[in-house]
C-alpha positions, 0 to 999 in steps of 0.5 A: 105396196106390192113389189114384183121383180128381182129378189130384194130385201124387204127393208129396201122397200119398207124402211129405206125410201124417204116416204116409205110405208113405215113413214106413211103409217105415221104421216100418210099424205093421200090416205083417208087417215093420216095415221095408220096404226091399227096393225100391219102385215107383210106377205112374200113368196119364197121357198114354200108352196104357199106365201109366208105372212107376218102380221101384228096388231102393233103400229108398224113404226114401233115393231122391232120384230118387223125391223129385225126380219126385214133385213133377212127376207129376200123375195121377188114378190112382196106385199105390205099393208098398214091398217086403219080400221073402218070399224072391225076389231083390231086383231091379227086376223083382220090385218092384211094381206089375206091368204088362201092357198097360193093367193094373197089379197090386200084392200084399201077402202071400205064396203059401205054399210057392211054392218047391214049387208054382212050376212048377205055377203058372207052367206054368198061365199062358196061353202067349200071356202067358208071355213077358211074365213078367219076375220071379220073385215069387209076386205077379207069378205070381198076376197072370199067373194072374189074366190067364189066367183073364180079368182083363181081362173079369171081374176079380172072377171071374178073381181068384177063379179064380186064388186057387182054383187056387193053393189047389188046387195048394197043397193037392196039395203038402200046403201048409196055407193057401196064399194070403195076400193083399191086392191092388189092380189097375186098368185105368186107369178102375176099381180092384179091391181084394181082401182074402183069406187061406186061413186067414181072417186077412188082412193089413190093408187100408183104404179112405177115407171119402167125401170130402164127408163127410170135408171136413165132419168135418175142415174144418181139413185144407187138403188135403181141400178140394182133393180132388174128390168122386170121391176114394178111397184104398185103403191097407194102413195109414192115412196120417193119424190122422183120426177117421172117415177110414178104414174097414177092408175086411172079411175075405174081401171084394172091391170096385171103385172107379170114377166113380159108385157104388163096390162092396164084396162078399164074396170066395170063391175058385172051385176048378177043376173 
């Protein structure tokens, strides 16, 4: 889940919706696994020069510390992720979101054949960034590849080049359909989202309807009246069953959420030359 808009308490997003992310950690409807209990993480932008993070290997539904701090964190840009491991260890450094400088990154999905391709992928990371790689996941490796290909300058192109590189390496190892991903990444001002898979059958991803339209559609929902006009959520699964509230991100698409006009465009990997 990625939230952008007027400052809001984290508990309004994590715990209060009927099908909140905490509920999804036990009862996912659209995910690859029903239960996501291999840790969790939240990231938010506040007073510091870099975003703050809180991660744990505990299941999200059973972490009293998360419940405690969620009622005290108020932020205009918030990331949250629940983890189901695709093979790498359950450890704090493997929990999302991942951070480098001002940037946060979350990934659902997998780089197929990562055990076979990992050496080629990791050694392609910029040496200046390599020492900051903390965990062992394909997700963090994809993040640092995107950083290597210029995420901080041109996010759309950088992710396209990173995905194209992963596909190229995967195919060289005889791996069909190397990439399965939905991604959210932010620099604290804008949030970029991506939905793509090599087989063109990606994990689910939704964005919220423009808030003033939602307020008109559902004047009975009190929380909507407290949200500013720039509010936008991007989620793997809808948080509430409100007609007209959610829109599916099209297959092979990328977008950016920012103050003013948002953008949604086709996404095409860029193969290495």
